[in-house]
C-alpha positions as CSV (number, residue, x, y, z in Angstrom):
1,M,203.4,101.0,303.2
2,E,203.9,97.8,305.2
3,T,206.1,95.1,303.7
4,Q,204.7,91.7,303.2
5,R,204.8,89.7,306.5
6,L,204.9,85.9,306.6
7,N,201.5,84.5,307.8
8,L,202.2,81.5,309.9
9,F,199.8,79.3,311.8
10,I,200.8,77.0,314.7
11,V,198.4,74.2,315.3
12,D,198.9,72.1,318.4
13,D,196.6,71.0,321.3
14,N,199.4,71.7,323.9
15,K,198.7,75.3,324.8
16,S,201.9,75.9,326.7
17,M,204.1,74.6,323.8
18,V,202.1,76.7,321.4
19,A,202.5,79.9,323.5
20,A,206.3,79.2,324.0
21,L,206.8,78.5,320.3
22,K,204.9,81.7,319.2
23,Q,207.0,83.8,321.5
24,F,210.2,82.2,320.4
25,L,209.4,82.8,316.7
26,Q,208.2,86.4,317.4
27,N,211.4,87.2,319.2
28,K,213.4,85.7,316.3
29,F,211.6,87.3,313.4
30,G,209.9,90.3,314.9
31,A,207.7,92.3,312.4
32,N,208.6,89.8,309.6
33,I,206.0,87.4,310.9
34,N,202.4,87.3,311.8
35,I,201.6,84.2,313.9
36,T,198.0,82.8,314.5
37,T,197.6,79.9,316.9
38,F,195.0,77.1,317.0
39,Y,194.5,74.2,319.3
40,D,192.7,71.9,316.9
41,G,192.7,71.2,313.1
42,E,189.1,72.3,312.4
43,S,189.6,75.9,313.6
44,C,192.7,76.2,311.6
45,L,191.1,74.8,308.5
46,A,188.3,77.5,308.9
47,K,191.0,80.3,308.6
48,I,193.2,78.8,305.9
49,N,193.1,81.0,302.7
50,Q,195.4,82.1,299.8
51,Y,197.3,84.3,302.3
52,T,198.4,81.5,304.6
53,D,202.1,81.1,303.9
54,M,203.1,78.4,306.4
55,V,201.5,76.1,309.0
56,I,203.5,74.3,311.7
57,L,201.2,71.4,312.4
58,D,201.2,68.8,315.2
59,H,200.3,65.2,314.2
60,H,198.5,64.4,317.4
61,L,195.4,66.5,317.7
62,N,192.0,66.3,319.2
63,G,189.5,65.6,316.4
64,K,191.1,65.3,313.1
65,N,194.7,64.2,313.2
66,G,197.4,66.2,311.6
67,L,197.7,64.2,308.5
68,E,194.0,64.7,307.7
69,V,194.4,68.4,308.4
70,L,197.4,68.5,306.1
71,K,195.5,67.0,303.2
72,E,192.7,69.6,303.7
73,I,195.2,72.5,303.9
74,K,196.7,71.4,300.6
75,E,193.2,71.2,299.0
76,I,192.4,74.7,300.1
77,N,195.8,76.4,299.3
78,P,198.4,74.1,297.6
79,K,201.0,76.8,298.1
80,T,200.9,76.8,301.9
81,E,204.0,75.2,303.2
82,V,203.2,72.7,306.0
83,I,205.8,71.5,308.6
84,M,204.6,68.5,310.5
85,L,205.7,68.7,314.1
86,S,205.4,65.4,315.9
87,S,206.8,63.4,318.8
88,N,206.2,60.3,316.7
89,E,209.5,59.0,315.2
90,D,207.7,56.5,313.0
91,I,209.4,56.8,309.5
92,A,206.1,55.6,307.8
93,L,204.2,58.6,309.2
94,A,206.9,60.9,308.0
95,I,206.8,59.4,304.5
96,Q,203.0,59.6,304.5
97,S,203.3,63.3,305.5
98,F,205.7,64.1,302.6
99,R,203.4,62.3,300.2
100,S,200.5,64.3,301.4
101,G,202.4,67.5,300.8
102,A,204.4,68.4,303.9
103,K,207.4,70.5,303.3
104,D,209.3,68.9,306.3
105,Y,208.8,66.6,309.2
106,V,210.3,67.8,312.5
107,I,210.5,65.5,315.5
108,K,209.8,67.4,318.8
109,G,212.9,67.5,321.0
110,P,215.9,69.7,322.0
111,S,216.8,70.7,318.4
112,S,213.3,71.0,316.9
113,W,213.0,74.9,317.4
114,K,216.2,75.4,315.8
115,Q,215.0,73.4,312.8
116,L,211.8,75.3,312.7
117,T,213.7,78.7,312.8
118,K,215.7,77.6,309.7
119,L,212.6,76.5,307.9
120,V,210.7,79.8,308.6
121,N,213.8,81.8,307.7
122,H,214.0,80.0,304.4
123,V,210.5,81.1,303.6
124,I,211.0,84.7,304.7
125,S,214.3,85.0,302.6
126,A,212.6,83.5,299.5
127,P,212.3,86.8,297.5
128,I,216.1,87.3,297.8
129,R,216.8,83.8,296.6
130,I,214.3,84.2,293.7
131,I,216.1,87.5,292.6
132,V,219.5,85.9,292.8
133,R,218.3,82.9,290.7
134,E,216.3,84.7,288.1
135,F,218.4,87.7,287.6
136,G,221.9,86.2,288.3
137,V,222.9,89.0,290.7
138,S,224.8,88.5,294.0
139,K,222.9,88.0,297.2
140,F,224.1,91.4,298.4
141,M,222.8,93.1,295.2
142,A,219.4,91.3,295.7
143,I,219.2,92.6,299.3
144,F,220.0,96.0,298.2
145,L,217.4,95.9,295.4
146,V,214.7,94.6,297.8
147,T,215.6,97.3,300.4
148,F,215.8,100.1,297.8
149,L,212.5,99.1,296.3
150,T,210.8,98.9,299.7
151,M,212.1,102.2,300.8
152,G,211.1,103.8,297.5
153,A,207.7,102.6,297.9
154,I,207.5,103.9,301.5
155,V,208.7,107.4,300.4
156,F,206.3,107.3,297.4
157,F,203.3,106.7,299.6
158,A,204.4,109.0,302.3
159,L,204.7,111.8,299.7
160,Q,201.3,110.8,298.2
161,S,199.6,111.1,301.7
162,M,201.3,114.4,302.4
163,A,200.0,115.8,299.1
164,R,196.4,115.3,300.1
């Protein structure tokens, strides 16, 4: 049994930046993340579904701009977390992005990948936080429970497949 991986889309018309960011995130998160890349908003929108967990979205795109794409993503799947990534430092654009449903607004620069890493990690670790909050157990106990349940499911399905 495979554990649930984070489905993340990167949307930016700068192909070298997309490739570098994808490689960076894959190195950081390994098997916990499934990354799909797009170079325009329309192709991203065609693939958004209920399994899309997160989108890192550039504001300046060919065709529809990031804000238009953000609004359509939220119409398709309101649970998809969208991080606007832009070189535009205009506070009005950031506010407009938040009002349209963006989880965060990251300005491209030396610290932007570190910020993105923290935001992605926050989504990946969500099950642990939910167990801690809902059941009042420690973080270490929540990690133990998730690991125990995952390993139990793997053993169960392995035994089931061997019995056939």
